Structure formats: C-alpha cells, structure tokens
Backbone and ligand atoms as CSV (ligand in chain L), in Angstrom:
chain,resi,resn,atom,element,x,y,z
A,1,MET,N,N,-10.345,-9.763,-0.033
A,1,MET,CA,C,-11.528,-9.408,-0.822
A,1,MET,C,C,-11.330,-8.021,-1.425
A,2,VAL,N,N,-11.486,-7.904,-2.717
A,2,VAL,CA,C,-11.380,-6.600,-3.376
A,2,VAL,C,C,-12.789,-6.024,-3.499
A,3,ARG,N,N,-12.953,-4.802,-3.025
A,3,ARG,CA,C,-14.266,-4.154,-3.081
A,3,ARG,C,C,-14.092,-2.680,-3.389
A,4,ARG,N,N,-15.197,-2.030,-3.709
A,4,ARG,CA,C,-15.148,-0.597,-3.950
A,4,ARG,C,C,-14.922,0.135,-2.632
A,5,SER,N,N,-14.037,1.136,-2.640
A,5,SER,CA,C,-13.789,1.919,-1.434
A,5,SER,C,C,-13.818,3.395,-1.812
A,6,SER,N,N,-13.550,4.261,-0.853
A,6,SER,CA,C,-13.583,5.695,-1.118
A,6,SER,C,C,-12.533,6.086,-2.147
A,7,ALA,N,N,-11.449,5.311,-2.260
A,7,ALA,CA,C,-10.379,5.632,-3.194
A,7,ALA,C,C,-10.369,4.646,-4.348
A,8,GLY,N,N,-11.534,4.403,-4.976
A,8,GLY,CA,C,-11.592,3.409,-6.045
A,8,GLY,C,C,-11.749,2.033,-5.438
A,9,LEU,N,N,-10.945,1.075,-5.910
A,9,LEU,CA,C,-11.026,-0.256,-5.329
A,9,LEU,C,C,-10.123,-0.338,-4.110
A,10,GLY,N,N,-10.465,-1.195,-3.188
A,10,GLY,CA,C,-9.650,-1.384,-2.005
A,10,GLY,C,C,-9.653,-2.841,-1.604
A,11,LEU,N,N,-8.763,-3.195,-0.697
A,11,LEU,CA,C,-8.700,-4.567,-0.205
A,11,LEU,C,C,-9.296,-4.607,1.195
A,12,PHE,N,N,-10.219,-5.544,1.387
A,12,PHE,CA,C,-10.926,-5.645,2.659
A,12,PHE,C,C,-10.672,-7.005,3.285
A,13,ALA,N,N,-10.641,-7.033,4.602
A,13,ALA,CA,C,-10.339,-8.271,5.311
A,13,ALA,C,C,-11.508,-9.249,5.182
A,14,ALA,N,N,-11.232,-10.455,4.691
A,14,ALA,CA,C,-12.254,-11.487,4.576
A,14,ALA,C,C,-12.473,-12.180,5.914
A,15,ARG,N,N,-11.549,-11.962,6.841
A,15,ARG,CA,C,-11.672,-12.523,8.186
A,15,ARG,C,C,-10.870,-11.632,9.118
A,16,GLU,N,N,-10.918,-11.917,10.405
A,16,GLU,CA,C,-10.150,-11.117,11.359
A,16,GLU,C,C,-8.662,-11.477,11.283
A,17,PHE,N,N,-7.797,-10.452,11.471
A,17,PHE,CA,C,-6.358,-10.699,11.539
A,17,PHE,C,C,-5.833,-10.235,12.890
A,18,ARG,N,N,-4.941,-11.023,13.473
A,18,ARG,CA,C,-4.277,-10.624,14.713
A,18,ARG,C,C,-3.173,-9.635,14.416
A,19,LYS,N,N,-2.824,-8.829,15.413
A,19,LYS,CA,C,-1.680,-7.936,15.295
A,19,LYS,C,C,-0.432,-8.756,14.956
A,20,GLY,N,N,0.320,-8.313,13.955
A,20,GLY,CA,C,1.550,-9.009,13.579
A,20,GLY,C,C,1.337,-10.115,12.566
A,21,GLU,N,N,0.084,-10.412,12.255
A,21,GLU,CA,C,-0.194,-11.494,11.316
A,21,GLU,C,C,0.029,-11.022,9.878
A,22,THR,N,N,0.588,-11.905,9.031
A,22,THR,CA,C,0.789,-11.577,7.627
A,22,THR,C,C,-0.532,-11.702,6.891
A,23,ILE,N,N,-0.890,-10.649,6.147
A,23,ILE,CA,C,-2.174,-10.640,5.445
A,23,ILE,C,C,-2.001,-11.134,4.018
A,24,ILE,N,N,-0.995,-10.608,3.335
A,24,ILE,CA,C,-0.826,-10.934,1.924
A,24,ILE,C,C,0.596,-10.556,1.516
A,25,GLU,N,N,1.103,-11.213,0.489
A,25,GLU,CA,C,2.410,-10.824,-0.045
A,25,GLU,C,C,2.221,-9.877,-1.228
A,26,TYR,N,N,3.084,-8.884,-1.312
A,26,TYR,CA,C,3.095,-7.989,-2.468
A,26,TYR,C,C,3.938,-8.655,-3.543
A,27,VAL,N,N,3.286,-9.239,-4.543
A,27,VAL,CA,C,3.998,-10.021,-5.546
A,27,VAL,C,C,4.043,-9.275,-6.880
A,28,GLY,N,N,4.938,-9.690,-7.725
A,28,GLY,CA,C,5.046,-9.069,-9.038
A,28,GLY,C,C,6.328,-9.502,-9.685
A,29,THR,N,N,6.682,-8.824,-10.732
A,29,THR,CA,C,7.903,-9.127,-11.452
A,29,THR,C,C,9.057,-8.360,-10.835
A,30,ARG,N,N,10.157,-9.064,-10.593
A,30,ARG,CA,C,11.337,-8.418,-10.016
A,30,ARG,C,C,12.104,-7.714,-11.131
A,31,VAL,N,N,12.311,-6.427,-10.964
A,31,VAL,CA,C,13.012,-5.661,-12.009
A,31,VAL,C,C,14.147,-4.878,-11.358
A,32,PRO,N,N,15.225,-4.608,-12.133
A,32,PRO,CA,C,16.306,-3.791,-11.564
A,32,PRO,C,C,15.753,-2.424,-11.170
A,33,SER,N,N,16.157,-1.914,-10.022
A,33,SER,CA,C,15.554,-0.659,-9.582
A,33,SER,C,C,15.967,0.482,-10.486
A,34,SER,N,N,15.001,1.337,-10.735
A,34,SER,CA,C,15.205,2.448,-11.661
A,34,SER,C,C,14.401,3.638,-11.171
A,35,ASP,N,N,15.071,4.754,-11.008
A,35,ASP,CA,C,14.372,5.924,-10.506
A,35,ASP,C,C,13.449,6.533,-11.556
A,36,GLU,N,N,13.782,6.345,-12.840
A,36,GLU,CA,C,12.889,6.869,-13.882
A,36,GLU,C,C,11.576,6.104,-13.882
A,37,GLU,N,N,11.671,4.772,-13.751
A,37,GLU,CA,C,10.466,3.949,-13.721
A,37,GLU,C,C,9.557,4.335,-12.577
A,38,VAL,N,N,10.144,4.675,-11.444
A,38,VAL,CA,C,9.336,5.037,-10.282
A,38,VAL,C,C,8.440,6.223,-10.624
A,39,GLY,N,N,8.913,7.067,-11.542
A,39,GLY,CA,C,8.107,8.208,-11.938
A,39,GLY,C,C,6.906,7.855,-12.784
A,40,THR,N,N,6.900,6.650,-13.410
A,40,THR,CA,C,5.817,6.331,-14.328
A,40,THR,C,C,4.979,5.144,-13.874
A,41,ASN,N,N,5.500,4.317,-13.007
A,41,ASN,CA,C,4.770,3.123,-12.578
A,41,ASN,C,C,4.549,3.195,-11.076
A,42,ARG,N,N,3.314,3.460,-10.696
A,42,ARG,CA,C,3.032,3.673,-9.280
A,42,ARG,C,C,2.988,2.366,-8.485
A,43,TYR,N,N,3.111,1.235,-9.167
A,43,TYR,CA,C,3.086,-0.039,-8.441
A,43,TYR,C,C,4.470,-0.614,-8.194
A,44,LEU,N,N,5.512,0.151,-8.526
A,44,LEU,CA,C,6.863,-0.319,-8.241
A,44,LEU,C,C,7.120,-0.234,-6.752
A,45,PHE,N,N,7.634,-1.302,-6.190
A,45,PHE,CA,C,7.920,-1.328,-4.761
A,45,PHE,C,C,9.424,-1.529,-4.592
A,46,ARG,N,N,10.109,-0.574,-3.987
A,46,ARG,CA,C,11.549,-0.663,-3.808
A,46,ARG,C,C,11.885,-1.726,-2.763
A,47,VAL,N,N,12.638,-2.741,-3.178
A,47,VAL,CA,C,13.034,-3.819,-2.268
A,47,VAL,C,C,14.373,-3.488,-1.622
A,48,ASN,N,N,15.332,-3.085,-2.449
A,48,ASN,CA,C,16.641,-2.657,-1.960
A,48,ASN,C,C,17.283,-1.797,-3.035
A,49,ALA,N,N,18.567,-1.512,-2.886
A,49,ALA,CA,C,19.219,-0.583,-3.808
A,49,ALA,C,C,19.218,-1.102,-5.240
A,50,SER,N,N,19.147,-2.426,-5.435
A,50,SER,CA,C,19.246,-2.912,-6.809
A,50,SER,C,C,17.958,-3.497,-7.378
A,51,TRP,N,N,16.952,-3.797,-6.537
A,51,TRP,CA,C,15.751,-4.448,-7.073
A,51,TRP,C,C,14.465,-3.742,-6.653
A,52,ASP,N,N,13.505,-3.729,-7.602
A,52,ASP,CA,C,12.135,-3.313,-7.324
A,52,ASP,C,C,11.223,-4.493,-7.641
A,53,ILE,N,N,10.029,-4.474,-7.062
A,53,ILE,CA,C,8.981,-5.396,-7.495
A,53,ILE,C,C,7.971,-4.574,-8.280
A,54,ASP,N,N,7.708,-4.992,-9.526
A,54,ASP,CA,C,6.676,-4.342,-10.310
A,54,ASP,C,C,5.359,-5.046,-10.002
A,55,GLY,N,N,4.565,-4.434,-9.160
A,55,GLY,CA,C,3.326,-5.062,-8.691
A,55,GLY,C,C,2.113,-4.689,-9.507
A,56,SER,N,N,2.318,-4.201,-10.726
A,56,SER,CA,C,1.159,-3.741,-11.500
A,56,SER,C,C,0.256,-4.853,-12.038
A,57,PRO,N,N,0.726,-6.109,-12.233
A,57,PRO,CA,C,-0.208,-7.125,-12.734
A,57,PRO,C,C,-1.411,-7.316,-11.807
A,58,ARG,N,N,-2.549,-7.598,-12.409
A,58,ARG,CA,C,-3.767,-7.729,-11.605
A,58,ARG,C,C,-3.728,-8.919,-10.661
A,59,TRP,N,N,-2.867,-9.913,-10.956
A,59,TRP,CA,C,-2.781,-11.053,-10.033
A,59,TRP,C,C,-2.072,-10.671,-8.740
A,60,ASN,N,N,-1.523,-9.493,-8.677
A,60,ASN,CA,C,-0.980,-9.001,-7.407
A,60,ASN,C,C,-2.111,-8.340,-6.620
A,61,THR,N,N,-2.838,-9.146,-5.855
A,61,THR,CA,C,-4.002,-8.625,-5.125
A,61,THR,C,C,-3.603,-7.514,-4.166
A,62,ALA,N,N,-2.367,-7.531,-3.686
A,62,ALA,CA,C,-1.926,-6.520,-2.728
A,62,ALA,C,C,-1.872,-5.132,-3.341
A,63,ARG,N,N,-1.937,-5.038,-4.685
A,63,ARG,CA,C,-1.924,-3.709,-5.290
A,63,ARG,C,C,-3.194,-2.935,-4.958
A,64,TYR,N,N,-4.225,-3.623,-4.508
A,64,TYR,CA,C,-5.474,-2.948,-4.170
A,64,TYR,C,C,-5.479,-2.366,-2.763
A,65,VAL,N,N,-4.414,-2.607,-1.992
A,65,VAL,CA,C,-4.341,-2.021,-0.652
A,65,VAL,C,C,-4.105,-0.518,-0.793
A,66,ASN,N,N,-4.988,0.285,-0.238
A,66,ASN,CA,C,-4.880,1.738,-0.366
A,66,ASN,C,C,-3.973,2.334,0.696
A,67,HIS,N,N,-3.551,3.562,0.414
A,67,HIS,CA,C,-2.724,4.307,1.366
A,67,HIS,C,C,-3.577,4.891,2.487
A,68,SER,N,N,-3.013,4.934,3.690
A,68,SER,CA,C,-3.602,5.715,4.770
A,68,SER,C,C,-2.488,6.306,5.610
A,69,CYS,N,N,-2.711,7.509,6.103
A,69,CYS,CA,C,-1.735,8.124,7.006
A,69,CYS,C,C,-1.859,7.535,8.399
A,70,ARG,N,N,-2.958,6.861,8.682
A,70,ARG,CA,C,-3.112,6.161,9.953
A,70,ARG,C,C,-3.531,4.733,9.638
A,71,PRO,N,N,-2.581,3.938,9.139
A,71,PRO,CA,C,-2.922,2.631,8.578
A,71,PRO,C,C,-3.085,1.546,9.633
A,72,ASN,N,N,-3.730,0.453,9.224
A,72,ASN,CA,C,-3.866,-0.690,10.138
A,72,ASN,C,C,-2.878,-1.802,9.779
A,73,ALA,N,N,-2.088,-1.584,8.727
A,73,ALA,CA,C,-1.090,-2.584,8.324
A,73,ALA,C,C,0.168,-1.869,7.866
A,74,GLU,N,N,1.225,-2.639,7.662
A,74,GLU,CA,C,2.461,-2.050,7.163
A,74,GLU,C,C,3.130,-3.031,6.215
A,75,ALA,N,N,3.988,-2.492,5.342
A,75,ALA,CA,C,4.727,-3.323,4.405
A,75,ALA,C,C,6.052,-3.692,5.055
A,76,VAL,N,N,6.347,-4.989,5.097
A,76,VAL,CA,C,7.554,-5.487,5.750
A,76,VAL,C,C,8.402,-6.221,4.723
A,77,ASN,N,N,9.688,-5.915,4.712
A,77,ASN,CA,C,10.630,-6.560,3.802
A,77,ASN,C,C,11.279,-7.733,4.528
A,78,ARG,N,N,10.988,-8.955,4.069
A,78,ARG,CA,C,11.602,-10.147,4.668
A,78,ARG,C,C,12.463,-10.811,3.615
A,79,ARG,N,N,13.759,-10.609,3.737
A,79,ARG,CA,C,14.722,-11.193,2.790
A,79,ARG,C,C,14.345,-10.922,1.346
A,80,GLY,N,N,13.990,-9.676,1.067
A,80,GLY,CA,C,13.725,-9.296,-0.310
A,80,GLY,C,C,12.321,-9.575,-0.791
A,81,ARG,N,N,11.456,-10.107,0.070
A,81,ARG,CA,C,10.045,-10.263,-0.289
A,81,ARG,C,C,9.232,-9.296,0.571
A,82,ILE,N,N,8.173,-8.748,-0.026
A,82,ILE,CA,C,7.393,-7.722,0.663
A,82,ILE,C,C,6.067,-8.323,1.134
A,83,PHE,N,N,5.800,-8.176,2.417
A,83,PHE,CA,C,4.558,-8.688,2.979
A,83,PHE,C,C,3.780,-7.549,3.636
A,84,ILE,N,N,2.462,-7.616,3.532
A,84,ILE,CA,C,1.593,-6.677,4.226
A,84,ILE,C,C,1.189,-7.343,5.537
A,85,VAL,N,N,1.549,-6.693,6.648
A,85,VAL,CA,C,1.403,-7.289,7.978
A,85,VAL,C,C,0.507,-6.388,8.833
A,86,ALA,N,N,-0.361,-6.984,9.632
A,86,ALA,CA,C,-1.283,-6.212,10.478
A,86,ALA,C,C,-0.521,-5.504,11.596
A,87,ARG,N,N,-0.741,-4.209,11.743
A,87,ARG,CA,C,-0.113,-3.443,12.829
A,87,ARG,C,C,-0.935,-3.522,14.101
A,88,ARG,N,N,-2.181,-3.870,13.948
A,88,ARG,CA,C,-3.074,-4.034,15.082
A,88,ARG,C,C,-4.112,-5.056,14.668
A,89,ARG,N,N,-5.029,-5.380,15.563
A,89,ARG,CA,C,-6.084,-6.320,15.191
A,89,ARG,C,C,-6.946,-5.692,14.093
A,90,ILE,N,N,-7.248,-6.437,13.063
A,90,ILE,CA,C,-8.091,-5.953,11.975
A,90,ILE,C,C,-9.344,-6.811,11.955
A,91,ARG,N,N,-10.474,-6.133,12.023
A,91,ARG,CA,C,-11.739,-6.861,12.046
A,91,ARG,C,C,-12.153,-7.281,10.640
A,92,GLU,N,N,-12.984,-8.307,10.583
A,92,GLU,CA,C,-13.542,-8.752,9.318
A,92,GLU,C,C,-14.254,-7.576,8.640
A,93,HIS,N,N,-14.095,-7.454,7.325
A,93,HIS,CA,C,-14.721,-6.417,6.486
A,93,HIS,C,C,-14.048,-5.053,6.596
A,94,GLU,N,N,-13.043,-4.902,7.468
A,94,GLU,CA,C,-12.343,-3.632,7.574
A,94,GLU,C,C,-11.455,-3.455,6.333
A,95,GLU,N,N,-11.330,-2.220,5.843
A,95,GLU,CA,C,-10.417,-1.999,4.725
A,95,GLU,C,C,-8.976,-2.039,5.223
A,96,ILE,N,N,-8.117,-2.716,4.469
A,96,ILE,CA,C,-6.703,-2.831,4.829
A,96,ILE,C,C,-5.932,-1.686,4.171
A,97,THR,N,N,-5.110,-1.003,4.954
A,97,THR,CA,C,-4.346,0.135,4.436
A,97,THR,C,C,-2.932,0.094,5.007
A,98,TYR,N,N,-2.000,0.693,4.273
A,98,TYR,CA,C,-0.690,0.953,4.854
A,98,TYR,C,C,-0.190,2.303,4.369
A,99,ASP,N,N,0.840,2.789,5.016
A,99,ASP,CA,C,1.383,4.104,4.692
A,99,ASP,C,C,2.369,3.958,3.537
A,100,TYR,N,N,2.054,4.525,2.384
A,100,TYR,CA,C,2.913,4.405,1.202
A,100,TYR,C,C,4.187,5.224,1.344
A,101,GLY,N,N,4.209,6.133,2.288
A,101,GLY,CA,C,5.396,6.976,2.440
A,101,GLY,C,C,5.193,8.347,1.818
A,102,ARG,N,N,5.889,9.311,2.367
A,102,ARG,CA,C,5.713,10.713,2.005
A,102,ARG,C,C,5.996,10.984,0.516
A,103,GLU,N,N,7.055,10.344,0.016
A,103,GLU,CA,C,7.448,10.587,-1.370
A,103,GLU,C,C,6.340,10.156,-2.339
A,104,TYR,N,N,5.797,8.970,-2.100
A,104,TYR,CA,C,4.735,8.450,-2.947
A,104,TYR,C,C,3.508,9.357,-2.893
A,105,VAL,N,N,3.142,9.749,-1.691
A,105,VAL,CA,C,1.945,10.576,-1.528
A,105,VAL,C,C,2.108,11.893,-2.267
A,106,GLU,N,N,3.283,12.498,-2.144
A,106,GLU,CA,C,3.495,13.776,-2.823
A,106,GLU,C,C,3.497,13.607,-4.335
A,107,ARG,N,N,3.996,12.473,-4.817
A,107,ARG,CA,C,4.101,12.271,-6.253
A,107,ARG,C,C,2.765,11.906,-6.887
A,108,TYR,N,N,2.011,11.002,-6.255
A,108,TYR,CA,C,0.839,10.441,-6.921
A,108,TYR,C,C,-0.494,10.873,-6.326
A,109,ILE,N,N,-0.524,11.138,-5.037
A,109,ILE,CA,C,-1.818,11.385,-4.405
A,109,ILE,C,C,-2.038,12.881,-4.193
A,110,ARG,N,N,-0.991,13.572,-3.807
A,110,ARG,CA,C,-1.029,15.008,-3.506
A,110,ARG,C,C,-2.002,15.327,-2.382
A,111,GLU,N,N,-3.308,15.340,-2.679
A,111,GLU,CA,C,-4.238,15.605,-1.590
A,111,GLU,C,C,-4.783,14.295,-1.081
A,112,CYS,N,N,-4.273,13.883,0.077
A,112,CYS,CA,C,-4.656,12.593,0.628
A,112,CYS,C,C,-6.093,12.638,1.115
A,113,ARG,N,N,-6.865,11.603,0.739
A,113,ARG,CA,C,-8.257,11.540,1.192
A,113,ARG,C,C,-8.476,10.340,2.098
A,114,CYS,N,N,-7.411,9.882,2.755
A,114,CYS,CA,C,-7.592,8.765,3.673
A,114,CYS,C,C,-8.427,9.233,4.862
A,115,ARG,N,N,-8.863,8.287,5.676
A,115,ARG,CA,C,-9.764,8.650,6.759
A,115,ARG,C,C,-9.122,9.609,7.751
A,116,ALA,N,N,-7.802,9.454,7.954
A,116,ALA,CA,C,-7.115,10.334,8.909
A,116,ALA,C,C,-7.073,11.767,8.393
A,117,CYS,N,N,-7.044,11.922,7.064
A,117,CYS,CA,C,-6.949,13.256,6.472
A,117,CYS,C,C,-8.306,13.846,6.137
A,118,ALA,N,N,-9.288,13.015,5.867
A,118,ALA,CA,C,-10.599,13.509,5.490
A,118,ALA,C,C,-11.150,14.388,6.602
A,119,GLY,N,N,-11.686,15.528,6.216
A,119,GLY,CA,C,-12.230,16.425,7.224
A,119,GLY,C,C,-11.199,17.396,7.763
A,120,LYS,N,N,-9.920,16.993,7.681
A,120,LYS,CA,C,-8.863,17.892,8.096
A,120,LYS,C,C,-8.604,18.854,6.937
A,121,LYS,N,N,-8.409,20.115,7.201
A,121,LYS,CA,C,-8.167,21.032,6.100
A,121,LYS,C,C,-6.747,20.824,5.566
A,122,GLN,N,N,-6.654,20.619,4.251
A,122,GLN,CA,C,-5.355,20.330,3.651
A,122,GLN,C,C,-4.601,21.601,3.314
A,123,ASN,N,N,-3.330,21.605,3.611
A,123,ASN,CA,C,-2.469,22.692,3.140
A,123,ASN,C,C,-1.955,22.293,1.762
A,124,PRO,N,N,-2.109,23.149,0.783
A,124,PRO,CA,C,-1.606,22.797,-0.543
A,124,PRO,C,C,-0.110,22.498,-0.498
A,125,VAL,N,N,0.300,21.424,-1.189
A,125,VAL,CA,C,1.707,21.028,-1.189
A,125,VAL,C,C,2.435,21.842,-2.251
A,126,GLY,N,N,3.585,22.373,-1.912
A,126,GLY,CA,C,4.408,23.138,-2.853
A,126,GLY,C,C,3.772,24.491,-3.153
L,1,ZN,ZN,ZN,-3.894,10.795,4.695
C-alpha cells in the first residue's frame, strides 16, 4: 500500500509479514551499470559490476520504500534480482523501510529524517 509518510510517499504493509518473508521485488529496466547515471537517477539499484536496475517507473512499487537507518526490511540480491525482505516481523500498516547505504544517504538525503535519526542532533556532513 502506498501512502503519505513523513518523507513524502511511503510503502506500508497491507498485512503482517514474518521475519525473512519477501515483501516485494524491486523491478525496473535492466541497464548497464554506469557511475554517471548513479549521480542523476536516484532509483538506480546496483545489481553487480555490469548491471543496474532502473527502478524509476511508477509500476515499480518498491520505489516507494523509504530509507531508514534502523530499517525493518533489507534489499536482497537473489541471482541478479532484488527483493525487499523483512528483517523482523512487520505489523500490518507499519511503514516498510530499508537502509539505502551510506553513499546514497550522503548523496541524496544528506540530513536523514528517518525515525532513528529524528530527534537526534545531526552533525553536518562535510
Ligand atoms: Zn536515519
């Protein structure tokens, strides 16, 4: 379920998920990996040294999963396909999040406003 969240739109659990359960696949167009593109398209997901998934199309519902430094899910690479998998039990209506990684956060988010960071005083980056 896509709903409004603190960081714009977010993806919320329509039902409960068990730990380890696959929630959704990160789908998109497979493109040759390019470091320049990573600078301009925040929905590129690095699969391996030669391929990225461009997850920017709206039919990629997983693009609405927001970043969190203390996430309840993680992105798992299974033979070149990316799945969002529950790291712990996720209750119905809970927002689904995963850790985008330090590089992404520094490039696109800078000041993280996830729940783990909110209220914590941020040190300016750089
Ligand atoms: Zn954070």
